[in-house]
N, C-alpha and C positions, 0 to 999 in steps of 0.2 A: 259713816253715814249711810243713810238708805238712798236707793236709788232716786228718790221722790226729791231729796235734798240736793242730790247731785245735779239733777236735771234743772232745779230753780238756779244753783250757781251758774249753768252755763247760760241761762238766760238774763242773770240780773247782774254779773261781774264779768266785764272785760279782761279784769287781770287774771281771773281764772281760766276765761273761755280762751285767752290767747289773742294774737293779732290776725292778719289776713290769712286766708286758707292756703294761700301759695308758701306761707313761710315753712322752713323746713324744721325750724324749732319746735319741738313739742310743747303745749302749754302745760300748766300745771295740774289742768283737770283732765286733758286726754293722758298725761303720765301716770295719775292716780288711776284712771281706769283701767290702763295697760298693766299696772302693777297689781292691781286687784284681780285681774283675769289671771296674769301668771301664778299668783299665789294660790288661787283657786283650781288652778291647772285647766281652765278654759282656753280651748283654741281660738287665735286671733288670723285671720285670712291676710296673708302678705300684702295682698293689692285691696282697695277700697271696692268693694261690690258696685256695679254699675248703678243701681236702685238706690244708693245711700248717698245724701246729699253732702256728708263729711264725717271725718272719723269719730269727732266727739258724739254726733247724733246715732253713727251706726253702733258703738260702744255702748251708749245709752241704752238702744233699743235692744242689745243683746242681752244688758242688765236686767231689763224689765221682762225679757223673756225667761231668762234665768231664775228670776226672783217671783214668778208667777206662782201663786198657791197650788201645790200638788194634792192630790186625793190623799184625804188621811183616811179613806174608807173603799173598801172594795168589797163587791157582791158577787159570791158564786152561786150554784146551783141552790144549795140549801144553807150557806153559811155566810157569814160577813165578817171581814178583817176592819179591826179599828186600832187607831192610834190614839191613845188616851193623852188627856192634856198634859201628863208628866214625860210623855214621849216613850212610855210603855207599849208593846202590842199587846193587844188582846184578839181574841176570836170568841165567836158564838155561833150556834146554829146546831145542825145534824150533819153527821157523817154516815148515814145509812140511807141506803135506796134498794131496791129490787135487785139490783146487778152488783152492790156493793162498789161502784164506781166512784162515790164519794167518801171511801174510806181514807182517813187519815188527813182531811184537809183543815182540820181545825187545829192541827199541829202542835197536841197534846200527846203524852207519851202511852204508848200502847197499853202500857200496864194498869192504866185508867180505866180501860173498858173491861169489866167482868163478865157481862152479857151482852147479847145483841141487842138490847133494848136501852142500853146506858150509853148509848153513842151520841149523846146529845148534849150540849152547854145552854143551859136557858140565859144565863146572863154572861156579858162580855167579861172573860177570862183572860189573865196574862199568861203568856207562854214563857214558862222558865227558863226554856233554851236560849230566849232572846234578851234576858236580863241583863242590863248595862248597855245594850245596844240602843244606839238613836236611830229610829227608823225614818226614811225619807219617803219613801214611796212603797204601795203596796199594789199587788193585783190578785184577781182570783178568778176561778171557772169552776166547772162543775167538778173537775178530778184534781186540780193543782191548786196550790197557794203559792205566793212569791212575795219577798220583801227585799227592798234595797236599802242597805244603812246609810248613815251618812258618812262612813267611811270607803264608801263605793263597793261594798261586798253585796253580794246577793246569796239569799237563803231561799229554798225551796223544799217543799213537803206535799204528799199527797200521794194517790194511786198511779200505778204503771211506772214506776221507777226501780225497775230490776236491775237497770244499769248502772247499779250505784257506785261501781268500783271506776267506771269511765267518767263519771259524772261528778262524784263526790271526791273522789281520790281514796276509797276506802271500800271493804267488803259490803255488801249491802245486808238489810238486817234479816231476821229467820224467816219473816213472810216476803219474799222478794219482790213483789209487786206494790208494796205500801212502803213509803217512808213516813212513819208517823209524827216525827219531830221534825224542826227545822234544821237543813244540812247545808254547809256551804258548799256552793258551786264552784268547785276548784277550777274548772275550764273557764271561769271568768277572772282569775287572777292576772295580775298584770295590766287590768282595765278597771278605769273608776266609773261605776254604773250610778247613774242619777234617775233611771226611770226605766220601771220594766212593763211589760204588757205580756199577756196570756191568751190563747185560744183554747180548745179542746185538744189540740193535739200539738201545738209547738208554742215555742216561748220567745219572746224578744226582749234585748235590753238595749239601752240608750247610755251610750257614755259621755262623761263631759267633753270629748274630744269632738263629740258629734257623729260619731260612728254607730252603726247598727249592728247587733250581733244575734244570731238566731241558733236555735238547738231544738232537737225534738228526742222525747223518749216514749214515742207512740208504740203500743205493740200491735200487731195484727192478731187479734184472738181468734182462737177456735169459732166458726159460724160466722165471723164478720166477714163482709166483703173487703176484698184486699183494693186499696185506693189503685185507679188505672194508671197504667204506664204507656208513655209513648212507642211509637212503633221502634224509635232508634235505642231503647233502654230497658228491657224487660226487668232490669234488676234496681230500676231508678225510678223515683216517684217525682214528676215535675210541680205537681200543684200541692207541696206541702207548706206553701206560705214561707220558706227559709232564705229564699233568694238564690237558691242553687238546686240542682237535684238532688233529693235525699235517697240513700239507699234503701231498697225494700226491706230490709232488716227491721226498719224501724228506729233505729237509733241514730243519732246526727249531734255529735258533739258541739258546743259552743264554737262558732265560727263566724267571722267578720264578713259581712255583705259587701264585697270587695266592689261590687256594681255602683255602689253608694260612696264609695271612697272620695269622688272628687266633690261631694256635696256635705254641707254641714248640716245636720238632721237636729231638729229642736223638739220634734213630738214624735211618737210612735203609738200604735194600736194594732191589735191583733183580732180577727175572727175566726171562721172555720176555714183553715189553711189558707188563710190568705191575710196579708200584713199591708200597713200603710206607714209611711214614713214623709215628716212635715220637713222641709227644708226653711232654713232661714231667711230666704225670701218669699217664703209662703207658698211653694208649689207642693204638690202631693205626688208622691210614688206609689204606686202599688204594684204587688205581685202575690203570685199563689193561684188558688182554685178562683175560676170566673162563675161560677155558678152561681145563676140568678142576676148575674151582671155585678158582682161584688167589686170588682176591679174598677168600675165606673168608666170603662171604654168599650163603646158599642162594638168597636171593630174586631176585639179580641177572641180568639178561639177559647176552648175549654179551660186553658190555663196558661199561664206564662209565669216562668221560674225567674226571668229577669225583671228587675224593676224598671218600670216604665212611667213617665208622668201622664196625671189625668188632666188632660189639655184644658178642660172647660173650667178646671178650678185655680182660682188664684188669689194672693193674699191670704191665705189660709192660717190660721193661728193653731187648730187642733183638729184631730180627727176623734172617731169612737165608731165601735164596730159590734154587732151584735153575731147571732149565728149566721144570717143572710142578708143582714142590711147594714148600712154604714150611714153616719153623718159628718159633716164637716161644717166648723165654725170659722168664718173669716176675722180678719181684722176689724171690720166693720161691724160686727156683731150678728151677721146672718148666718142663714144655716141651711144647708144643702142637703138632700135625701138621696139615696139610691140603693139597688139590691132588691132583694125580695124573691122569695119563692112559694107564691101563693100564702103571704102573711100579711097581717093588717099593722107592720111597723113602720110604715112609710111615712105615714103622716101626712101624704097628700092628698087627701079627699077620699069620700065614698067610693069604694071599689076599686081603688088603685092599689093593685098587689106588686107590682114590678117596674122597676125604672132603671134601664143598663146605664144610663149616664147621670150626674148629679144634677137634681132639681131643686130650684130655691122653694123653700117653704114660705107660701103666701102668710102663714099665720103670724110670721115674726118680720112683716113687712115694712111696719112701723114701730118696731121693738128692736131693743139691742140686747142681744143674748150673750152673757158670760160663760156659761157652761154648757155642756151636752155629755150625756152619757147614753150607752145602750145596754139593756137587759138582752137577755137570750132572743124575745119577741117584742120587746117594748121599749120605749126611748124617754128621755128625760130631759128638759132643758131649762136653766135658771136665767133670767132677764138680770139686766142691771139693778132693777129695782127690787130683788130679790123673791120676784115670784116663781114658783115651779110648774112648769109645765109637764105632761106626761101624755102618751099615746100608745096604739098598739094594742097588744093581748092583753086582757084584764081578769082571766077567768079566775084567777086567785086572789083578786083584789089588790094587785100589785100596781094600780094607776093611782090608787088613792081616791077616787072620786065617790066612795060610798056605795058600788056596785062591782058587778063581777062582768060588765058587759066590754064588748071591744070598743075601743076608741079610734075612728078612722083618721081625726085630725088632732091637733094638740089641744088640750084643755087643761086650764089652771086649776090646780089642787086648791079648792075654796077653804079647806080647813086650814091651810097654811097661809092663807092670804094676809093676814094681822101681824106676821111676823117677816124676818128677812133671812130667806133661804141663801146659803152662801154655796152649796156643793150637793149634787147627790149621785147616787150609783144603783145601777140596776143589775138583778141576778136574774134568775129563771122565774121564779114565782114570788120574789120580794123586790122592794124597792127602800133604800135609806137616803136620807137627807140630812144635812148638816144645818142647822140654825142658829145665827148669831144671838149669843145670849146677853151680850151689851155691845153697845156702839164701841168700837175700838179695841175691843177685848179680842185675845188670842185664842179662845177657848170656844167651842161650840158645843149646843144641845144636839143630841141624835134623836131623830124620828124614823119609824118604820112602819112601812104597810105591806099587807100581801100574807103569805105564810109567817105565822107568828113565831115560829122556833126558828128559822132562819134569820131573824134579825133581834133575839134576844129579849123579847117581851116576856115578863114574868109568869105568867099564868101558861105562857104557850106549852105547848107539847105534841110531839107525836107519841101515841099511847097504845100502839100496836094496832093488829088489822081490826079490833073491834072497838067501836067508838063507845065511851062511855057516857050514856044519855045522861045520868044524873050530874055527872060533872058539867056536862054543855049546859043543864038548865040552870047551874048556879051563874054561868056567865051570859047567857043569851040576852038578858036586861040590858046588858051594855051595848050602846049603839055600834053599828059597825063590826060585829063580832058574829061570826057564823061558824059552823061547823063542816068540813070537807073532808074529802079523801084524795090523796096523790101519792100514785104508786102503792096502791093497798094498804096506806098509812093513813090512819085519821089523825086530822090535825086541825087546829084552830087558824082561822086567817080574819083578819082585820082589814076591812076596805076602807078604812080611814085612817089618816096618820096616828101615831101613839108615840110619845116619848118614852126614852128609856130612863127610868128614874136612877139618880145618884150616879149619872155616868156623863163626863164631859169629854169632848174630843179635842186634840191638839189641831190648831190650823197651821199645816205646814208652810 
């Protein structure tokens, strides 16, 4: 039975619901919920939380939290991860930039690339290494990609993974800084992971027991400024977002954040060297770098490696983080925004570029938001009516409003007003959205806007350092298509949403 069916039983059947709450005998419904939690290896507290009216209500609430649809999409700097309708993991986009920091993020074998200009996949392509795996959750950033399977395993690939022996349990590839294909993170064995998140320099996993695990394979490259250390530990980096002090060497193996051991975590997010964890009673813990006020506490110093609650946030269901800005979504569908380092991503109004504590977004005061997502410098929100709002940096058309302007406040994507948007994900220069194909169907249609080669639009393409003007003239009649340069590479951008033909996503 679905969670909704069990909820109806609790309301209309006393036989299933049981007798008075003080009875020591378990009702059939409570027993069924406990057995299901046990079979799925979900942790149940020994004592009923103070905020819960009863065990049945609490267990049903946990079921709803657990059964909520997870992202079947994730957007990195120049690539996208997608779970196809048949459960197959696909990727598309580019893994080439001026610094090669995106090398390997597509997850295909190194042998596929015969020249520096063939590091692009125009259409969503299955990853052979993941054949036969059912994907539960995906995450992406500029240099890394992660996928969690239904078996609780985590696979990782991308740049800066020279610590392959420690992380994957085997020697690294011939090019030690790049893991081209998905590799099992051996350090997470013994844990059943249900959700993953990744920032530019660290990674986070959430287990079915509500524990948070973090790790890092960040390298301090020549010419890069080393992260600052506190006075009491020149060999440690407190602002790593790991929940403990990371060695300056750059590698930290998967480690449980012990400071959160007494809390049951239900959602996670990762930003620029900062991490967020949502508890089952709706509180938000943050730790790591406080640059721009990302930790959401006005009294914090530059960094805080010990998880601490954001006191101004209550009854939160999910969080999202960009490079220097963050969002929180409450159970009532309200959105809070904070952070910012001279960016336009907060959505709090003209000229507001920084907020050290969470601020309620007035745009959604009379609406109910179901989903939130953060790109590097822009944000997305999906309302209960299926309307997609975007705001922030729009220089590459990633807001979908038909222009390349900054948007200081959330604005509805008019081109998608006639369909029902279910979810969205933001990268650095593009946005992808899942649109319901038909009511009640478990498949979705993929739309993308922004840098076209990042979301798999067929005619997309970086085509070297010189723009092919003749090729552009063949496309310039299409509304919303323009030519731009990013990182010295000529590329098409679409300032309006475009669907990916012959591709359907699985709604996890």
